[in-house]
C-alpha positions, 0 to 999 in steps of 0.5 A: 382273178381269183378275190378275197375278204375277211371282216371280223369282230372278235372279244377274248375274255381271261378269269380266274375265280378262286377254284374256277379258272376260263378263257372264252373266246367270240368271233363274229364274221364274214368271209366272202370270195370267188373260189375258197378251194380248187374244186370252186370253179369261178365263171369264165364269162361273169367273175360276178358271179363266183362271189360268194359265202366262203367254204369256212365262213361262220357267222358266229363261233364261241368256243371257251375252256375252263377248270376248276379243282373240285371241293371234294377234300372238304368232306372230310376235316383231316388235311392228311392221311389217306382219305384226304389224299384220295379227295383232294387235288380233283379237277374238271376241266373242258372245251365247251364251242358254240358256232354257227355252220358252215355254208351250203355248198350248191351244183347242177351237175348237169352241164344244163347251162351248155357251158362246158365248165367241170372238172373230175365230172362232179364241181361246175359253174352250173347252179340252180335257179332260185325265186328269192323266198326265204329258205327254211332250215328243220331240224333233221331229227324229226325231218323226213329223210333227213332234211334239212331245208326247204327245197321249193325255192330251187328249179332247175335252169334251161338250157344255155341259161346259167342258174342265178343261185349264188353257189353258198348264200346260207349255212347248214346246221351248226355245233353244240359240244362240250369235251370233258374230263375228270383228272388228279395228278398224285405226287409218290414222292420227288422224282415220281408222279401218277396221271389220272383222267377220264375222259369224254368228247361230245359229253352231251351225245349230241348229234353234229350233224354235216352238211346236207346234200348241196347238188339239185341233181341229187335225189338227196337234195337238201338232206343230211347224210352223215354227222360226226362221232358220238360221245367217246370216252376214255379213262386212262394213267400215265406215270411221269419218272 
């Protein structure tokens, strides 16, 4: 009784302009299903109530990778010598990723519907009631309690009456990530080469928030409580022989 549906527009650009090479990919998509994972229970009384955005749905997803050969060797007029060898061969590479966040999974873990449809004490077919007003989204950096979406549109379901909120119908925080590296390959001789590189993940240290709490019965409902890794940098040297 599980079904899924996925539709997408996919665009790819691959181009080289002088010392710059880049590959870009954009996807505009929508994925809907009855259950995306083990914890997505399907309502045994009315299957249609479980139809929602997939847990991995992303409306917009753009990723580009690029490499640029730095023209540092132009700082010297010589095409040989120690200075030329130090300045030449440096390349800047990176991967930039912008995307819509994944959907917020709503729930109400109190079995107010009296269905008894619950597993592991955390997942059920119980959802709060939703009044159909527009959900307001906030910046967790500046909002009180790191709130990401408004909660006034939701109320507790009545005893014996399932809530009308869809399992997933709006998205959480998006992604804005830049990973970059600066590297150079030094040819010592025909058999030996030295690879020198500095790598940075999330180079601009942009906070990549995880999804807010979607459990209506939690005191932190609508709040962001975690984030992905901050900026990480590393320097490495590798000798190939």
